[in-house]
C-alpha positions in Angstrom: 5.8 -10.2 -58.5 4.1 -13.4 -59.6 4.5 -16.9 -58.3 5.2 -17.9 -54.7 6.7 -15.5 -52.1 10.2 -16.7 -52.8 10.7 -16.6 -56.6 11.2 -20.1 -58.0 9.8 -23.5 -57.3 8.5 -23.5 -53.6 9.3 -27.2 -53.3 13.0 -26.3 -53.7 12.7 -24.6 -50.3 12.1 -27.8 -48.6 10.2 -27.2 -45.4 11.3 -23.6 -44.8 8.3 -21.4 -44.1 8.7 -17.8 -45.3 7.6 -15.2 -42.7 8.4 -12.0 -44.5 10.6 -9.8 -46.7 13.6 -8.4 -44.9 15.1 -6.2 -47.6 16.7 -6.0 -51.0 20.1 -5.0 -52.3 22.7 -5.5 -55.0 22.3 -9.3 -55.0 18.6 -9.6 -54.9 15.8 -10.0 -52.3 16.1 -11.4 -48.7 13.3 -13.1 -46.8 13.0 -14.3 -43.2 12.1 -17.9 -42.9 11.7 -20.6 -40.2 12.4 -24.3 -40.2 9.9 -26.8 -38.8 12.1 -27.0 -35.7 11.7 -23.3 -35.1 15.1 -22.1 -36.3 15.1 -18.7 -38.0 16.9 -18.4 -41.3 17.6 -15.6 -43.8 16.7 -16.8 -47.4 18.7 -14.8 -50.0 17.7 -14.8 -53.6 19.6 -13.4 -56.6 18.6 -11.1 -59.4 17.0 -12.6 -62.5 19.8 -11.3 -64.8 22.3 -13.3 -62.7 20.1 -16.3 -62.6 19.9 -16.3 -66.5 23.6 -16.7 -66.8 24.7 -20.4 -66.9 28.2 -19.5 -65.8 26.8 -17.8 -62.7 24.8 -21.0 -61.8 27.9 -23.1 -62.0 29.9 -20.6 -59.9 27.1 -20.3 -57.4 26.9 -24.1 -57.1 30.6 -24.4 -56.2 30.6 -21.4 -53.9 27.5 -22.4 -52.0 28.9 -25.9 -51.5 32.1 -24.4 -50.2 30.3 -22.0 -47.9 28.6 -24.8 -46.1 32.0 -25.9 -44.9 32.5 -22.6 -43.1 32.0 -23.3 -39.4 33.7 -20.4 -37.6 32.4 -19.2 -34.3 32.1 -15.7 -35.7 30.2 -16.5 -38.9 26.6 -17.1 -39.9 26.3 -20.7 -41.0 25.1 -21.5 -44.5 22.3 -24.1 -44.1 20.9 -24.8 -47.5 21.0 -23.5 -51.1 19.4 -24.3 -54.5 21.4 -23.2 -57.6 18.9 -25.0 -59.9 15.8 -23.0 -58.9 14.4 -20.5 -61.4 15.9 -17.9 -59.1 18.8 -19.4 -57.1 18.7 -19.0 -53.4 20.8 -19.6 -50.3 19.7 -19.9 -46.7 21.9 -18.9 -43.8 21.3 -18.8 -40.0 19.4 -15.7 -39.0 21.2 -13.8 -36.3 19.3 -11.2 -34.2 21.4 -8.2 -33.5 22.5 -4.8 -34.9 25.1 -4.1 -37.6 28.3 -2.5 -36.6 27.3 0.5 -38.7 24.1 0.9 -36.7 25.9 0.3 -33.4 28.6 3.0 -34.1 26.0 5.5 -35.4 23.8 5.0 -32.3 26.4 4.7 -29.5 29.6 6.2 -30.9 33.0 4.7 -31.8 34.2 1.7 -29.8 36.8 1.9 -27.1 40.4 0.8 -28.3 40.2 -2.5 -26.3 36.9 -3.2 -28.0 38.3 -2.4 -31.4 41.2 -4.9 -30.9 38.7 -7.5 -29.7 36.6 -6.9 -32.8 39.7 -7.3 -34.9 40.4 -10.7 -33.4 36.8 -11.8 -34.0 36.9 -10.7 -37.6 40.2 -12.3 -38.2 38.9 -15.6 -36.8 35.8 -15.3 -39.0 37.9 -14.7 -42.2 40.2 -17.5 -41.2 37.2 -19.9 -41.4 36.0 -18.4 -44.7 39.5 -18.7 -46.3 39.9 -22.2 -44.9 36.9 -23.2 -47.0 38.5 -21.8 -50.2 36.4 -18.6 -50.2 37.1 -14.9 -50.3 34.5 -12.7 -48.8 35.1 -9.7 -51.1 32.6 -7.4 -49.3 33.5 -7.1 -45.7 32.1 -3.8 -44.4 30.4 -2.5 -41.2 26.9 -3.6 -42.4 28.1 -7.2 -42.9 29.3 -7.4 -39.3 26.5 -8.1 -36.8 26.8 -7.4 -33.1 24.7 -10.1 -31.4 24.1 -11.0 -27.8 26.8 -13.6 -28.3 29.3 -11.3 -29.9 30.3 -10.2 -33.5 29.5 -12.3 -36.5 30.4 -11.9 -40.2 27.6 -12.5 -42.7 27.2 -12.7 -46.5 30.3 -14.7 -47.3 30.0 -17.3 -50.1 28.0 -15.0 -52.4 30.1 -12.1 -53.3 32.8 -14.2 -54.9 30.2 -16.0 -57.0 28.8 -12.7 -58.2 32.2 -11.1 -58.6 33.7 -13.8 -60.8 35.5 -12.1 -63.7 33.3 -14.0 -66.2 30.1 -12.5 -64.8 30.9 -8.9 -64.2 30.8 -6.3 -66.9 33.5 -3.8 -67.9 33.9 -1.3 -65.1 31.9 -3.3 -62.5 33.3 -3.4 -59.0 32.2 -6.0 -56.4 32.6 -4.5 -53.0 31.8 -1.3 -51.1 33.8 2.0 -51.7 35.7 3.0 -48.7 36.3 -0.7 -47.7 37.4 -2.3 -51.0 41.0 -3.2 -51.7 42.9 -1.5 -54.5 43.3 -4.8 -56.5 39.5 -5.2 -56.6 39.2 -1.8 -58.1 41.9 -2.0 -60.7 41.6 -5.7 -61.4 45.4 -5.9 -60.9 47.8 -7.2 -58.3 50.4 -4.6 -57.3 53.7 -6.1 -56.1 56.5 -3.6 -55.6 57.0 -1.8 -58.9 55.3 -4.6 -60.9 51.6 -4.7 -61.9 50.2 -8.0 -62.9 46.7 -9.2 -63.6 45.4 -11.8 -61.1 42.6 -13.1 -59.1 41.5 -11.4 -55.9 42.8 -13.3 -52.9 42.2 -13.3 -49.1 44.5 -10.3 -48.9 41.6 -8.2 -50.1 39.6 -9.3 -47.1 42.5 -8.2 -44.8 42.4 -4.7 -46.4 38.7 -4.6 -45.7 39.3 -5.8 -42.1 41.6 -2.8 -41.5 39.0 -0.4 -43.0 36.3 -1.8 -40.8 38.5 -1.4 -37.7 39.0 2.3 -38.7 35.3 2.7 -38.8 34.8 1.0 -35.5 37.4 3.3 -33.9 36.5 6.6 -35.5 33.0 6.3 -37.0 34.3 6.9 -40.6 36.0 5.3 -43.5 39.8 5.5 -43.8 39.3 7.4 -47.1 36.7 9.9 -45.8 33.2 10.6 -47.0 32.7 11.3 -50.7 31.1 9.9 -53.8 31.8 6.2 -54.7 34.1 7.3 -57.5 36.2 9.5 -55.3 36.4 6.8 -52.6 37.6 4.3 -55.2 40.2 6.7 -56.5 41.5 7.4 -53.0 41.8 3.7 -52.1 44.0 3.2 -55.1 46.1 6.4 -55.1 46.0 8.0 -51.7 47.1 7.1 -48.2 44.4 6.4 -45.6 43.6 8.9 -42.9 44.4 7.2 -39.6 44.7 10.4 -37.5 41.7 9.4 -35.4 42.8 5.8 -34.8 44.0 5.3 -31.3 47.4 3.9 -30.3 47.3 0.1 -29.9 45.1 -0.2 -33.0 46.9 2.0 -35.5 49.8 -0.4 -36.1 47.7 -3.4 -37.2 45.3 -1.1 -39.2 48.3 0.5 -41.0 49.6 -3.0 -42.0 46.2 -4.2 -43.2 45.7 -1.1 -45.4 48.9 -1.5 -47.4 48.3 -1.0 -51.2 50.5 -4.0 -52.0 48.6 -7.2 -51.0 51.9 -9.0 -50.5 52.9 -6.6 -47.7 49.7 -7.1 -45.8 49.6 -9.5 -42.8 47.7 -12.8 -43.0 44.5 -13.2 -41.1 46.4 -15.5 -38.7 48.9 -12.7 -38.1 46.1 -10.2 -37.5 44.5 -12.7 -35.0 47.8 -13.0 -33.1 48.3 -9.3 -33.0 44.8 -8.5 -31.7 44.1 -11.5 -29.5 43.7 -11.0 -25.8 44.0 -14.0 -23.4 41.3 -12.4 -21.2 39.0 -10.6 -23.7 36.3 -8.3 -22.3 32.8 -8.9 -23.5 32.5 -5.4 -24.9 29.1 -6.0 -26.5 27.7 -6.5 -23.0 28.7 -3.0 -21.8 26.3 -0.1 -22.0 25.0 1.5 -24.1 25.7 -1.2 -26.7 24.2 -3.9 -24.5 20.8 -2.2 -24.4 20.9 -1.5 -28.2 21.6 -5.1 -29.0 18.9 -6.4 -26.5 16.4 -3.9 -27.9 16.9 -5.3 -31.4 16.8 -9.0 -30.3 13.7 -8.6 -28.1 10.6 -10.4 -29.4 12.6 -12.3 -32.0 10.7 -15.5 -31.5 7.6 -14.0 -33.2 9.6 -13.2 -36.3 10.8 -9.6 -36.0 14.0 -9.1 -38.0 16.9 -6.8 -37.3 19.4 -5.5 -39.9 21.0 -8.7 -41.0 19.4 -8.9 -44.4 19.4 -5.3 -45.6 22.5 -4.4 -47.7 23.5 -1.1 -46.1 25.1 2.0 -47.5 28.7 2.3 -48.6 28.9 5.9 -47.2 29.6 5.9 -43.5 28.6 8.5 -40.9 31.1 10.9 -39.4 32.3 10.4 -35.8 29.6 10.4 -33.2 29.6 12.8 -30.3 27.3 10.9 -27.9 29.0 10.9 -24.5 30.2 7.6 -23.1 28.9 8.6 -19.7 25.3 9.1 -21.0 22.5 7.4 -19.0 22.0 3.8 -19.9 19.5 3.7 -22.8 16.5 1.6 -23.0 16.3 -0.7 -26.0 15.3 1.0 -29.2 12.3 0.2 -31.2 12.6 -3.3 -32.7 12.7 -3.2 -36.4 9.6 -4.6 -38.2 9.3 -6.6 -41.4 9.6 -4.2 -44.4 7.1 -5.7 -46.8 5.8 -9.2 -46.1 4.5 -9.7 -42.5 4.2 -13.3 -41.3 1.3 -15.1 -43.1 -1.5 -15.9 -40.7 -2.6 -19.4 -39.9 -5.6 -20.1 -42.1 -8.4 -20.9 -39.8 -12.0 -19.8 -39.4 -13.0 -16.8 -37.4 -15.3 -18.9 -35.3 -12.5 -21.3 -34.5 -10.3 -18.4 -33.4 -13.1 -16.9 -31.2 -13.6 -20.3 -29.7 -10.0 -20.7 -28.9 -10.0 -17.4 -27.1 -13.2 -18.2 -25.2 -11.7 -21.5 -23.9 -8.9 -19.8 -22.0 -9.0 -19.9 -18.2 -10.5 -17.2 -16.1 -8.9 -17.9 -12.6 -5.5 -17.0 -11.2 -4.2 -19.0 -8.2 -1.9 -17.3 -5.7 0.1 -18.6 -2.7 -2.2 -16.9 -0.2 -5.5 -17.2 -1.9 -7.5 -17.1 -5.1 -7.7 -14.0 -7.3 -10.6 -14.1 -9.7 -10.3 -12.5 -13.1 -13.9 -11.5 -13.6 -13.8 -8.7 -16.2 -15.2 -9.8 -19.5 -15.6 -8.3 -23.0 -18.0 -9.0 -25.7 -16.0 -10.3 -28.7 -17.3 -8.9 -31.9 -19.6 -11.2 -33.9 -18.1 -12.5 -37.1 -21.2 -13.5 -39.0 -25.0 -13.8 -39.0 -26.4 -16.5 -36.7 -23.3 -16.9 -34.6 -23.8 -16.4 -30.9 -21.9 -13.8 -29.1 -19.2 -15.3 -26.9 -17.8 -13.9 -23.7 -14.0 -13.9 -23.2 -11.7 -12.4 -20.6 -10.1 -9.0 -21.1 -6.4 -9.8 -21.7 -5.3 -6.6 -19.9 -5.9 -4.9 -16.6 -5.8 -1.2 -15.5 -4.2 0.5 -12.6 -5.5 4.1 -12.2 -3.2 7.0 -11.6 -3.7 10.7 -11.1 -5.2 13.6 -13.1 -2.5 16.1 -11.9 -0.5 17.8 -14.7 2.5 15.7 -15.7 1.4 12.7 -13.5 1.0 9.1 -14.5 -2.6 8.9 -15.6 -3.0 5.1 -15.8 -1.0 1.9 -16.4 -2.3 -0.9 -18.6 -0.7 -4.3 -18.2 -1.3 -7.9 -19.2 -3.8 -9.8 -17.1 -1.6 -12.9 -17.0 2.2 -13.4 -17.2 1.7 -15.2 -20.5 -0.2 -12.3 -22.1 1.6 -9.5 -23.8 1.2 -6.0 -25.2 3.4 -5.6 -28.3 2.1 -2.7 -30.3 0.5 0.7 -29.6 -1.3 3.1 -32.0 -3.0 6.4 -31.1 -6.4 7.0 -32.8 -8.1 10.2 -31.7 -9.7 9.7 -28.3 -8.8 6.0 -28.4 -5.6 3.9 -28.1 -5.3 0.7 -30.1 -3.3 -2.1 -28.4 -2.2 -5.4 -30.0 -0.9 -8.3 -28.0 -0.7 -12.1 -27.7 -3.4 -13.6 -25.5 -3.2 -16.4 -22.9 -2.2 -19.9 -24.2 -4.9 -22.6 -23.8 -3.8 -24.7 -20.9 -5.3 -27.7 -22.5 -3.4 -27.4 -25.8 0.4 -27.0 -25.5 1.7 -24.1 -27.6 -1.6 -22.8 -28.7 -2.0 -19.0 -28.7 -3.7 -16.2 -30.4 -3.5 -12.4 -30.8 -5.9 -9.7 -29.9 -6.6 -6.0 -30.7 -8.4 -3.8 -28.2 -9.5 -0.2 -28.3 -9.1 1.7 -25.0 -10.3 5.1 -24.0 -7.4 7.5 -23.8 -8.8 9.2 -20.6 -9.0 6.1 -18.4 -8.0 3.0 -20.5 -11.5 1.8 -20.3 -12.4 -0.8 -23.0 -14.3 0.2 -26.1 -14.0 -3.2 -27.8 -11.9 -6.3 -28.1 -11.3 -8.4 -31.2 -9.3 -11.6 -31.9 -6.4 -11.2 -34.3 -3.3 -13.1 -35.5 -0.5 -13.3 -32.9 2.2 -11.7 -35.1 2.7 -8.0 -34.0 1.4 -5.6 -36.6 3.9 -3.6 -38.7 1.5 -2.1 -41.2 -1.7 -1.4 -39.3 -3.0 2.1 -39.2 -6.1 4.4 -39.0 -7.9 5.9 -42.0 -10.7 8.2 -40.8 -13.1 6.1 -38.8 -11.6 2.7 -39.8 -8.7 0.6 -38.4 -6.9 -1.1 -41.2 -4.9 -4.1 -39.9 -4.8 -6.7 -42.6 -1.4 -7.8 -41.4 -3.0 -9.3 -38.2 -6.0 -10.8 -40.1 -8.5 -8.1 -39.3 -9.0 -6.4 -42.6 -10.9 -3.2 -41.9 -12.7 -2.5 -38.5 -15.0 0.3 -37.4 -13.0 2.3 -34.9 -16.1 3.0 -32.7 -17.4 -0.6 -32.4 -14.7 -3.0 -33.6 -17.2 -4.4 -36.1 -15.7 -5.5 -39.4 -16.5 -3.6 -42.6 -17.9 -6.4 -44.7 -17.3 -10.1 -44.3 -13.6 -10.8 -43.6 -11.9 -13.0 -46.2 -9.9 -16.0 -45.2 -6.7 -15.6 -47.1 -3.0 -15.1 -46.4 -1.7 -11.8 -45.1 -1.0 -9.3 -47.9 2.4 -8.3 -49.2 1.3 -4.7 -48.6 -1.9 -2.7 -48.3 -2.7 1.0 -48.8 -5.8 3.3 -48.7 -6.8 5.6 -51.6 -10.2 7.4 -52.0 -11.9 5.3 -49.4 -10.6 2.1 -51.0 -8.4 -0.5 -49.3 -6.1 -1.9 -51.9 -4.0 -5.0 -51.1 -1.3 -6.9 -52.9 -1.3 -10.6 -52.4 1.1 -13.4 -53.4 -0.3 -15.5 -56.2 -2.6 -18.3 -55.0 -3.6 -20.5 -57.9 -5.7 -18.4 -60.3 -6.6 -15.9 -57.6 -6.0 -12.2 -58.5 -3.0 -10.5 -57.1 -4.6 -7.0 -56.5 -7.8 -6.6 -54.5 -9.7 -3.3 -53.8 -12.4 -3.1 -51.1 -14.8 -0.3 -50.2 -13.8 0.8 -46.7 -17.4 2.0 -45.9 -19.2 -1.3 -46.8 -16.5 -3.9 -47.2 -17.7 -4.7 -50.7 -15.2 -5.6 -53.3 -14.7 -2.9 -55.9 -12.3 -4.6 -58.3 -9.7 -7.3 -58.6 -7.0 -8.2 -61.0 -3.6 -7.0 -62.3 -0.2 -7.7 -60.9 0.9 -6.9 -57.4 4.5 -5.8 -57.1 6.4 -6.5 -53.9 6.9 -2.8 -53.4 4.0 -0.8 -51.9 2.5 1.8 -54.2 2.3 5.6 -53.9 -1.1 7.2 -53.5 -2.4 10.6 -54.5 -6.2 11.0 -54.2 -7.6 8.4 -56.6 -4.3 7.8 -58.4 -2.3 4.8 -57.4 1.3 4.5 -58.7 2.6 0.9 -59.0 6.2 0.1 -59.9 8.0 -3.2 -60.2 11.5 -3.6 -58.8 13.1 -3.6 -62.3 11.4 -0.3 -63.3 10.0 -1.9 -66.4 6.3 -1.7 -65.4 5.5 1.7 -64.0 1.8 2.4 -64.2 -1.0 4.5 -62.6 -4.4 3.0 -61.9 -7.6 4.4 -60.6 -8.2 3.4 -57.0 -12.0 3.2 -57.3 -12.4 1.5 -60.7 -9.1 -0.2 -61.1 -8.8 1.2 -64.6 -5.3 1.9 -66.1 -4.7 5.7 -66.3 -1.2 5.9 -67.8 2.1 4.1 -68.2 5.5 5.6 -67.7 8.3 4.1 -69.9 11.1 6.6 -69.6 12.6 5.3 -66.3 15.8 3.2 -66.7 16.9 0.7 -64.2 15.5 -0.7 -60.9 13.3 1.5 -58.7 14.6 2.2 -55.2 11.6 4.2 -53.8 8.5 6.1 -54.8 6.2 8.6 -53.2 3.3 11.0 -53.8 3.8 14.8 -53.5 0.3 16.2 -52.7 1.5 19.8 -52.7 2.7 19.6 -56.3 0.2 17.1 -57.6 2.8 14.7 -58.7 4.7 11.4 -58.0 8.4 11.0 -57.5 10.5 7.9 -58.5 14.0 7.2 -57.2 16.3 4.8 -59.1 19.1 2.8 -57.5 21.6 4.9 -59.6 20.2 8.1 -58.0 17.9 9.3 -60.8 14.8 11.2 -59.6 11.8 11.5 -61.9 8.9 13.8 -61.0 5.7 12.8 -62.8 2.3 14.6 -63.1 -0.4 12.5 -61.4 -3.1 13.4 -63.9 -1.3 12.1 -67.1 2.1 10.7 -66.2 4.0 13.5 -67.9 7.5 14.2 -66.7 7.5 17.4 -64.6 11.2 17.5 -63.8 14.2 15.3 -63.1 16.9 15.4 -60.5 19.7 13.3 -59.1 21.1 12.0 -55.8 24.8 12.0 -56.2 26.2 8.5 -55.6 22.7 6.9 -55.5 20.7 5.7 -52.5 21.9 3.2 -50.0 20.3 -0.3 -50.2 17.8 -1.3 -47.6 17.7 2.0 -45.6 16.2 4.6 -48.0 12.7 6.2 -48.0 11.0 9.0 -49.9 8.1 11.2 -48.6 6.7 14.6 -49.2 5.6 17.3 -46.8 3.5 19.8 -48.8 5.6 20.6 -51.9 8.9 19.6 -50.4 10.2 16.1 -51.2 12.4 14.5 -48.5 14.7 11.5 -49.1 16.6 9.8 -46.3 19.5 7.5 -47.1 23.0 6.7 -46.1 23.0 8.8 -42.9 21.6 11.9 -44.5 18.3 13.5 -45.3 18.0 15.4 -48.6 15.2 17.9 -49.7 14.2 18.5 -53.3 11.9 20.9 -55.2 9.5 18.8 -57.4 8.9 21.7 -59.8 12.5 21.8 -60.9 14.1 18.6 -59.4 16.8 20.8 -57.8 18.2 19.9 -54.4 17.2 22.3 -51.6 19.4 21.2 -48.7 21.0 18.2 -47.1 21.6 17.3 -43.4 23.1 14.5 -41.4 20.7 12.1 -39.6 21.0 9.0 -37.5 18.8 6.9 -39.7 15.4 5.9 -41.0 14.1 3.7 -38.2 14.8 6.1 -35.4 13.4 9.2 -37.1 10.7 8.2 -39.6 7.8 6.3 -38.0 5.7 3.7 -40.0 2.2 4.7 -40.9 -0.7 2.8 -42.5 0.5 0.1 -44.8 4.0 0.4 -43.3 5.0 3.4 -45.3 7.4 5.6 -43.5 7.1 9.4 -43.2 9.1 12.1 -41.4 8.0 13.8 -38.2 7.0 17.4 -38.9 5.3 20.3 -37.2 4.7 23.9 -38.2 6.9 23.8 -41.3 9.8 22.0 -39.5 11.4 18.6 -39.6 12.1 16.9 -36.3 14.7 14.1 -36.3 17.7 12.6 -34.5 20.7 14.4 -36.0 23.0 12.3 -33.8 22.5 9.6 -31.2 21.1 11.9 -28.5 20.6 15.1 -30.3 17.1 16.0 -31.4 17.2 18.6 -34.2 14.5 20.9 -35.6 15.1 22.0 -39.3 13.2 24.4 -41.4 11.6 22.3 -44.2 12.2 24.8 -47.0 15.7 26.1 -46.2 17.2 23.3 -44.1 18.3 25.9 -41.5 18.5 24.7 -37.9 15.8 26.2 -35.7 17.0 24.5 -32.6 18.9 21.4 -31.4 18.5 19.7 -28.0 21.4 17.6 -26.7 19.5 15.0 -24.6 22.2 12.5 -24.0 21.8 8.7 -24.3 20.5 7.2 -27.5 17.4 8.3 -29.5 15.5 5.0 -29.3 12.6 5.7 -31.7 11.0 8.5 -33.6 9.8 11.5 -31.6 6.0 12.3 -31.5 4.3 15.6 -31.7 0.9 16.7 -30.2 -0.1 20.3 -30.2 2.9 22.4 -29.4 4.8 19.7 -27.6 7.3 17.1 -29.0 8.0 14.0 -26.9 11.4 12.2 -27.3 12.8 9.2 -25.5 16.5 8.6 -24.8 18.2 6.3 -22.3 16.1 6.2 -19.2 14.2 9.5 -19.8 11.4 10.7 -21.9 11.2 14.5 -22.3 8.6 17.0 -23.4 10.0 19.9 -25.4 8.4 23.1 -26.7 8.2 22.4 -30.5 9.0 26.0 -31.4 12.0 26.6 -29.2 13.3 23.2 -28.1 13.1 24.1 -24.4 12.6 21.1 -22.1 9.3 21.3 -20.3 9.5 18.2 -18.2 11.3 14.9 -18.0 10.1 11.4 -16.8 12.1 8.4 -15.8 10.9 5.7 -18.2 13.0 2.7 -19.4 12.6 0.2 -22.2 10.3 2.3 -24.3 9.3 0.4 -27.5 6.4 2.5 -28.8 5.6 6.2 -28.3 2.3 8.1 -29.0 0.8 11.4 -28.0 -2.4 13.5 -28.1 -3.3 16.9 -26.7 -3.9 15.3 -23.2 -0.5 13.8 -22.9 1.7 11.0 -24.1 1.8 7.1 -24.0 4.6 4.6 -23.9 4.7 0.9 -24.4 7.2 -0.4 -21.9 8.7 -3.7 -23.3 5.8 -6.1 -23.8 4.4 -5.9 -20.2 2.9 -2.4 -19.8 1.5 0.7 -21.4 1.6 3.9 -19.5 -0.3 7.2 -20.0 1.2 10.5 -18.7 -0.7 13.8 -18.5 0.5 16.8 -20.4 2.3 19.5 -18.6 3.9 22.8 -19.6 5.4 23.5 -16.1 9.2 22.9 -16.0 10.5 20.5 -13.4 13.9 21.3 -11.8 16.6 19.0 -13.1 14.6 17.7 -16.0 
C-alpha cells in the first residue's frame, strides 16, 4: 500500500491520529484512531472499486449524514466521515468489549432473562437507527458488542450505502447468511400470496434481530450450520429451527422470523414485548463479566478488541461450558493485527534522559523506603556517557521445591507496569511502562528488560516505546522488537545490532535468512521496504512496495501479496531481487503462509480458493478449496511440517499441499485463544509430537493427530480457555478460570493445578512456567510431575 496509513488525503482525517490496523472485511479496512482529546475511534474505509463509483459516493454522503443523527444508548456514534476522499472513510466511537459471537463461544448461550434483555437493547438500538431513516441490513452477532456498559450495535449507516440496488451486481447479497431476511435474498417483498419488487425496509432488521436472539439463546443460527448458499435457501424456503429456544423468548423470536415482512412486529413492539422494568445487568455476571473486563483492560494504550473485524457468517454450535464453572480470569487482550501504534519520534538520548530523570525514593507513612537498585542502560551511540537509571521492577524470591512459586517480579512503583512477557531460552523478556516524570505531567516511557529465568535477576534494561509490543519476537540470539522502537537487540547484552534508525513503527516486520525485513508506510520519497542484516545491523537493500499484509517466508524466499491479489511476487531476502511473479490468482488474498515440509507457499482467497506454489519458481503445485470461503477478520494459515492448517469461522481445517485435498476438519473456539502470535505478529498453532493442541470448546483442551485429525485426548478443565496453551518438554500448561494446570502432553492427565487469576501471558521452559498477572506481576512456578490431590 502506498500513501498514508489511511488511504486518501491525510488532511481529510482532521486531527485523528491513526494508531493501528484493526482488521479488514467486505467493506474495506478498519483502523484504530485517537482524537486530540484522547477519544478512541474506529476509522472505516471502503474498497477502491466502491470508491470509484460516483453513485456510491452520493449514497455514502447521504447515509453518513443520516448516521450522525443516530443517538441511541445502544449504538456506536458516528463522529465524522469524508465521502470526497480518494477512499471514503467514516469514523465511529470505538467501544472496548467483545462481540456477542465471541461471548457465546467463550461462555455459552445466555440465560433466558439475559436474552430478553438483549432483545430490548437491540430493539432500542434499531429504533434509533430507523428514526434516522436508515436500515442496518447486516445485524448479526459480530455486529453486537458486549461492553462494560451493556450491548451496543455497530456498523449501521454503511451497509445500506453499499447495498443500494444501483451499486450491487447481479446475484449480490448484502448481509450475512443465517441472519439475513428473505426479501434481502430474493430482492422481493412477499405479502400473503403476492410477490412484489421493493426496497428493503426496517422489517429486515427485525428478522435479523430474531435470528440474533436465537444465536444468543442456543449458540447457533435458526437455519443451522451449512454453506452460505444452503443458509440462504433455508431462510427463503424453510422454517427456522427454534427447538432450543427457551420459553419466554420463543414467542417474540417466532414473530420476528416471519417470512412475510408485513407480519413481523415493529421494533417498538419488540421493545415492549422484551422490556423489563427492573432489568438485570446480565453482562456484569460471571463468567461474562471477566471476559468483557479482560478485553477492555489496558484500552487506554490502544489495544483493540473485536469491534472492527467483520466476523464470520457461520456460527458455532451450542457450547457445553457449565454455568457453575469457576469464575474465569480475563482472557488475553487482543493486539493490533498489523499496524502497531507509531512511536513518538524523538532521539534515543532524549528517551534515556527522560528515564534517568525519574525519582528514586519512595515515601511511606512510617518511614522512607529507598529504591537503590540501578541498571546500566545500554549506550545508544559513540561518545555518549552511560547513564544510571532505576530498575522498574523488583523481585520477591520463592522456593526451589517442585511445583512451588519460584519468584515474583512486580513493578517497583504503582505507576510502573509489566504488560508483555516473552520466553527466550534461559531468559525472560518483559516489557512495561516506566514511572512518569514527576516534573512533567503525563510524561512516560516504556522499557524492555531481560531477566534470568532461574531467579529473575537482571541481564539488561533498555528504554523502549510505551505501547505494548504485539509483534516482538526472538530469532536466534537476537530480540526483534521494532514495534516498540528497538529494532534488533543482542539477547545477551541488550546492545543494538547497528545504529537504530529514527522512523515510525513498521506496518509489519519479518525475519528471513538472517535479514530483518520491514514494511513502512510511505514517508515522502523514502522506500517502503527495508532489509537489515541481523548480525551487523547494516542495511542490505531498500525499495519496492510494502503491502499492508505481512509476507510469508521460506528460507531466502519472501512472498509478498497485496490485498487485491494483483501483485503476488517472491523476492530474495538477502539481495532484494525479484525471483518470480504469480499471475494466476483471482480476487483478494485472505491469508498466505510458507510450508517448509513441502517447499512451497500457500495462498487463500476470500472466496475459498487455495493455491500451493513452489518456492523455487512460483509454479503451481496444486489447488484446493475451502467451502464457503474464510471468515473475515478471524482467519489464519500456517504449516506444521507438510500439513497446512487453516483456522476460520470456528473450525480448523487441514490440507495436503501436494494435492490440495482436505485431510480433516474440527471445531475450535477461535484464533486468539488457540494460536499465539510469534515474531512479526504471525500466528501459528500450538503443536507437540505430531499433535495439535487447542481449545475445542470454552474449557475443553483437545489434542488432535496432525495427519489424521483423530482425537488423542481431551481434557474438560471447566471455566474459559483464556489464552493459548504453552508446551515445554512433555508438559502442556493451560489456564482456565482461576486455575492453571500442567498436563501430560501424551495422555492429557493433569499433573498439578495452581490457583492463579487474571492470567494475561503464559510462557514455559523445561524448568517450569511463567504467567503475567494483569499488569502488576509476573510469577514463575517450578515444574512438577507429581500429582496433587484435587488438582
